[in-house]
N, C-alpha and C positions, 0 to 999 in steps of 0.2 A: 250142484257140479258141487267136487270137491276139490281141494284148494293141493296143489304138489306141495311135497313140505323135499324143499333138499336133504339128503342123508347129509348127516352127518360125523363124523367119528370120534369116539371116544381120545382123552390122550394113550391109553393104554393102543388102544387101535392102530394109531396113527405112529406111534413106537412101533408096534411090533408088523405092519406095512413099510416104515424105514428102514426096519432089518431086513427083512426076506427081501426088498428092492440090493438093498448093499449084499447079501448072499453072493444073488444074482452074479451082480455083477465083479463080485469075488469069484462065483465061479467061472466069468467068460474071463477074465484076465489069465487066469487059472493055465483056461483051457486055450488062450491065445495071442501068448504072452510069449510065444517061439515065433509065431510067425509075425509078428510086431519089429519082435527084432530083427528076424528076416530080412525085413523090407525093410530096415535102416542101415540093415549094415549091404544088400546088396546096390540100397541106393550109392552108398561111398564109395562100395568099390566100381559101382558102372559110369561116376561124375568124377571121381576122384584118385580111380585107377588101383584103388590101398588093394594089395595082392595078402597071399593067409596070412601071412604075420602082422601085418598091421589092421587087419579087421582081427584079428585075436587080441593083438592091444587096443581097439576101439572096441570093443564087447567087455574086457577087462575093464574099461575106464567106468560106459555105460553099467554098468554089474556097481564098479566101484561107492560110480556116484549117487545113484538108486540107493546106495544101505547110508550110506551115508547123511543122505537131505536126510532120510525116514527116521535116523538116530538120534540126526540136531534138531528136530523138532519133533522127536518121540511119538510119532504114526505113524503106524504100520498101512504097504500095501495106501501109500498117498505122496508114492515120490512123485507120477506124473502130475497131479496136479500142482506138486510142490516145484517141480521143475518149469510147467507153465506160469506159473509165477513168478520163478526165475527168472526166466527170459525176459515176461515184458513187464520189470523191474531198470532191462538193460535197450527197452524202448524191442522188442521183437511179440508179437503180439499174435501169440499160433493160432489164438480164437478168428480173428479179424483173417491173418495166410486163408484158416481153413475156410474160414464162409465162401472167399472166393474164389479158392481152387480145392472143393472138397473130393479128396480121393478116395477113401471112400465111404461110399453113398449108402452099404448095408443093406439092398435090395430099393431103396427108397429113391423115386423120382426129385430129383435136386427143383427148386423151385430158380424158375425162371426170373 
């Protein structure tokens, strides 16, 4: 009987794996960023009746907030994470809200 030894990655392999994952996530965000923004703008239009002028202003505020968070914390492409942290500080836990009402399923069945 042979013993089954689990595969253990070296530090360099783990670093390379994390780097590859981060590259794939950055690529996904670049490819779908306009979709996420469109969803946010459409929600503002349908829920609050924003017209073209107000939607453009909202978009500018959104883009500026992302740039300011990244500049202030000196973190590239981390504005979404930082925004979640800032919202949590004022009592809005986006992660918990998302668990309860998951809108983007990515083709995966929701846990019932």
